[in-house]
N, C-alpha and C positions, 0 to 999 in steps of 0.2 A: 235512439240508441243503436238500433240494429244496423242502420246505415252507416254508423261509424265503425261499428265492430266487424262487419263483413269486408270492407277494405283493408283494415288491419290484419284480419286472419288471412286474406289472400296475400298481402304483403310478406307475413311471416312465413307462409308456405313457399312462396317464391325464394325467399331468402334461404330456406333450409334447403330447397331443391338445388340451389346454386352452389352449395357447399362441395357438391361432388358431380363429377362429369356424368352425362347420360350417353349410353352407347348409341351410335347413330344407327339407323335402319340396316338390316342385313342385305347385302348386295345380292341381287339376282341377276347373274351373268346373261346377257343377250345371246341367243343362239348365233347369230351373225351381226358384225358391226365392222364399219369402216373407220379406222383411226390413223393418226400420224405416228409413226415409228421412228426411233433413232437407236442408237447402240452405244454400249460403254465396254471398255476392255482393261487394258494394261494398268491404268491408274488405280483400278479398284481390285485387281487380281490378288488373291490371297487374304482379302479382308472379309470380315463377317457381313452378310446380308442381314436384312431386317428379320428374316425368318429364323436367324442363327446359323445357317449354312455358311460355309466359306465360298466366297464368290470365285468361280472358276470361268475364266474367260472362254475357254474351249468347251464348256458344257452347253447343253441346249436349254438355256434358262432365259428368264426375263424379268424385268421389273414392271410393276403396274401399280397405279396409285390407290386401287381399293379392292381388286379381287383377292379372294382368300389364297393363302399359300397353299401350293399343290394344284392350283388350277391348270388344267392343260388346254392349250390353245394351238390351233393350227393357224399359222400367220402366212399369208399370201402377198407377195409383192404385186401390187396393181400393175406395175409398168412391164414385168417380164413374166408374170404368172408362175413364179417359183414359190415353193411352199416348203415350210419347216414347222415341226411340232416342238413347242417349248413348254416348259413348266415355270409358272410364277413362283419365285422365291425371294423376291426383294420388293422394295418400294421406290417408286420414281416413275417417270422422269420429273425433275424439279424445274425444268425450263417451260415457261408457258407456251401453249400451242401443241406440246407433244404429250402424247398418251401412253406411249409404250416404250421401253428401253430393252432392246435385244442384246444378249451377250455377243461378244465379236464372233464367235464361231456361228451362232445363229443368223446373225446379220450377213456374214460372208456368204452362208448357204443360199440366200436369197438375192445376193447382189446388192446389199444396202451399205457396205462399208465405203464404197466409192462416194455415192451422193451423200451419205450420211444421214439424211432424213428423207422418208418416202411415205406416201399414204399406202396403207396396207389393209387387207381384209383379215379380220380375225373370226374364228368359229370356235365356239365353247365345245370342248370334247370331255368334259367331266372333271373330276378331282381326284388327286391321290390323297386319300384320308390319312395316310401316315403322317402329314404335316399337321394335323390337329394335334394339340397337346392338352395336358392336364394342368390343372390349377395346383400350384405349391403353396404351402402355407408354413410361416416361421413358427417353431414350436414355442410353446408358453406364451404366446401373444393372444391375450384374451380381451385387453381393454384398448379402446381406441385413442387418438385417431389412427386410422390404418392408411396405408398407401400400397400401390401395386408396383413391384419392381419388374421391369422387362429385360434389363440387362446391365452387366457390370464390366467396365473395360480399363484397361491400363493406358491406352491411347484415347485422349480426348477426342480426337477427330472421329473415331468408331463411334462414340457416344453421341457426338452431334449428329451424325448422319442417321443414327437410329431415331433420335428425337425428330428430326426433320421428317423422316418417313411416318412416324406415327402422327404427326401434326397435319398431315394430308387428310385425316379423318377425325382426330380427336383433339380435345383441348386440355388444358392443365397438365401438359407434359413438361417435366422439369428434369434438371441434372443436379445431383449432389455428389460431394467428393468425400472420400474417407482414406485414411491411412492404415494399413495392416502390415505389420511386420516390416516398416519402412517403405512400403510400396503404396503409391497412391492409385486409387481406383475411382473411376467415373461411374456413378450409378444412374441410369436412365428410369424415371420413375413418372407415374400418372396419377393424379387425383388425391383427394384427402376425403376419407370416409369415417364417419362416427360410428357406423354400424358395420360389424364384420360381414354380415349376410349381404349387404349392399356392395360391399368390395368384392365379395366372392362372385355375385352375378355379373358384375362388370368384368372381372378378371376371366371369368367363363366365356365371355363374348370374345375377348382378346385372345384366349387360348384356342377357341374353336376356330379363329381366323389364322392361327399359325404361330402367334407369339408365344415365347416363353414367359410365363407369368408366376410371381411369387408375391404373396399377400404378407406384408410385414408391417410393423408398428413405424408410423412416421417419426421421424427425428425431430 
């Protein structure tokens, strides 16, 4: 009997653990690394980044697939030895083989706008902790299932881009729509949690990474 019960118990535990996403390990930035960099500019100028900031192609910022928002990097073009200091405030690039997307201004500073893609050296310079956020919780929500909302947009393309950025590290990311006062909103959410404490712990990981998080009841 015990040989039968143990697999059944393990199966039940695996099923329960699959109901909610588990946060990936915390990223430890390397002191120095060599990566492939590209750049982005006018197409995204004025749009929200994954951190919630509005992208400014003339600011010294960059997109990275995993590093926490607020991470400071010195980026040096291996071809001409020009350097610039940038802050990670977005996710990307989404093209295979590329590791870093510089803003137009940062790319121009190190002579990257012409070639478009270059191998660069990055040095970790610390983090601006003002990018870390607190977890928000919807009032009067005591019974699950719960979910974590990361953003709400009137333009679907902005919601899709945030979803795409989250999916570089997380699973169970989805978009729902709602109408408020005749306006359609696209809400980016992640996970399903029966227990609010588990939802909070996951949201805390996201908030420390620099995402805006809001625990609410899943529709």
